[in-house]
C-alpha positions as CSV (number, residue, x, y, z in Angstrom):
1,M,104.2,131.6,77.1
2,N,101.3,129.8,80.1
3,Q,102.3,126.3,79.8
4,P,99.0,123.5,80.4
5,Q,98.7,121.8,83.2
6,K,98.9,118.5,83.5
7,T,95.6,117.4,84.8
8,F,96.6,113.4,85.3
9,E,99.7,111.1,84.9
10,S,98.1,108.0,83.4
11,F,94.5,107.0,81.6
12,E,93.4,103.7,83.5
13,A,90.4,102.3,81.0
14,A,87.0,100.9,83.3
15,A,85.5,99.6,80.1
16,L,86.5,98.9,76.3
17,Y,84.5,97.4,73.4
18,C,84.7,93.1,73.6
19,P,84.0,91.6,69.8
20,Q,83.4,88.4,71.2
21,C,80.7,89.9,73.7
22,R,79.8,92.6,71.2
23,S,79.4,95.2,74.3
24,A,81.7,97.6,76.1
25,M,82.6,95.0,79.4
26,P,84.9,96.2,82.4
27,V,88.6,95.3,81.8
28,R,91.3,93.4,83.9
29,K,94.7,94.3,83.5
30,K,97.7,90.8,83.3
31,L,100.8,91.5,83.1
32,L,102.5,90.2,80.0
33,L,106.3,91.7,80.1
34,L,108.7,93.6,82.1
35,L,111.0,96.1,80.3
36,P,113.7,98.4,81.1
37,N,111.1,101.6,81.1
38,G,107.8,100.2,82.1
39,E,105.5,97.1,82.5
40,L,103.1,95.8,79.7
41,Y,99.8,94.7,80.0
42,D,97.5,92.6,78.2
43,L,93.9,93.9,78.8
44,L,91.3,90.6,79.4
45,C,87.5,91.6,78.7
46,S,86.4,90.1,82.5
47,R,83.5,88.6,80.9
48,C,85.1,86.3,78.1
49,F,88.7,86.8,78.8
50,S,89.6,87.8,75.6
51,S,92.0,90.0,75.2
52,I,91.1,93.6,74.4
53,G,93.8,95.5,74.3
54,I,97.5,96.2,75.1
55,K,98.5,99.2,77.8
56,K,102.3,99.9,78.5
57,E,102.9,101.9,81.5
58,E,106.4,103.9,81.4
59,K,107.8,104.0,84.5
60,P,111.2,106.9,85.2
61,P,114.6,104.8,85.5
62,P,115.9,104.3,88.8
63,H,117.7,107.0,90.0
64,I,121.9,104.8,90.7
65,I,123.6,106.2,92.8
66,P,127.5,105.3,91.9
67,P,129.2,104.1,94.7
68,G,131.3,106.7,97.5
69,Q,128.4,109.7,96.3
70,Q,126.5,109.0,99.2
């Protein structure tokens, strides 16, 4: 069977709805937490700076070469 091709790796929101401003507003990413498998970001409204979402970016684990196998 044919597998569909991946067209993108991750999606980045340019604007999200802000309940404070009552409209779609551009977002800013603020790093909240470094995790063993990625990073956790808070998405902030660029006008009132209220939190309007959370995004987790998963990173592949680092490839560790055991000593003596270089």
